[in-house]
C-alpha angles and dihedrals in degrees: 000000000000112000119250113262122187090204091064089060095054109271092122098037111067125167087195092061089050093062100044105110094202105080094195091058091050090046091054093047092051091052089052090051093054091052095043092049085073088064088068089064096058118128097253090066096049091105096053089044091054094054099034096106090047090064108096112250100225143158103223125176116262117228145154128238122175091334093313119123105229132198118193128336130291117256097022104097125074115263090251093055093043092050093049092053092047093050092047093051093045089049088061098054136169097067106191101173126048154025104236134166116202105192099290097357117095113196109198098189125200090253125056089215090179089073091064092044090049091054090051099042100088089050100039114133120237108281098177109128092353129141103230134192123201109197112203089012094173108197094340103261092140093043087060091048088054092060094076085065094056105238118184091230141349120202116192121194128192126144095220118110095204086058092050088054093049093049092047092046087060095043089052087061098046131023115220100164097200097064124091135176126198131182093239134125124212088265088070089064094085109135095018103137125179095334102134139053092204139015128197116202108176126170094352110093097080092048095068131071095219105049091160092054088048092055093047089053092050091047090054093050094054123090116236109284090020122140136232122207103202119186125176147153107270136190121229121260142081098245121102095245139124132216113233102197122208119231099337142000116210084346093302117129095192098067116112115158122015108185135197113245089256091054091049090051090050092050088055096050092045087055093054098260117138139195094035110189128188112231098178146340113192140153117274102243135198085233091068098041121031148138114278139168087263090050107027093172124105113282143188099312089053094056095056126091108270108254092007115072091177091076135053121234086266094055098254125132111283112255125263124193119233131179130194131180118213136176137222114234 
């Protein structure tokens, strides 16, 4: 059997790199890609690598059913192909974002990501013909949701190998040619100047110790008049303050600053965004994030104070989710 090669699945062939005018930036990113391709060979991914070429290489029709991104129709594939897809998807657990249905395989992910998209849909900026960046794109759920709005291109970045495999499993089963996933974090965006008409940054801000630096980088990467969709955990209150948790917040170690909505808006104005508009500010609920067969680990309800869902286990205010849309002048 032919040996698995990440380059065959798109790591080395990037439409985005072809359109970066600064050759030194492109050269730096290609060097990063060569190094990060080694991540895909790590031991935890041995199972998916061993079965990769057993996964059927298809071009199924993309659809949407009750918030689930669908590919193909149930009951059409051979039992061998259907089983290969199921086993490949199972080997990539946990699935955090979804839901997906890949022919006969229903992936009930931890997050009902369609809830967030539905809250955004009435305020969604025009994506038709746009070059879009999804920072912290996870497995690409939102990238696939963007397709119905006909963007010219969508680049998703997330430096997590398991998410690369999940995205490329889906890409192996359908063939939208304007989506691209790279194993980059926002720190790799240095030197990206006026490359995108729109940027989505959802569920990322509070995970980084330099949220202002992140927002400045996103501003630089936008073209004049471009938009930023920014979504974050927030705490209640009207003051322009941020919670800086101690060791953990809702059992998460990688949480740094949790702003109020007012503080998030001030961050955007201070980093030269304008026309900041609040899309929603709602409680974070166990209906939206929960334990499933595809993510059997503890989830949101397990991280709240027993008998008091208004506080985390650590005694901090329970999370809310807020989204704003801002523009670059």
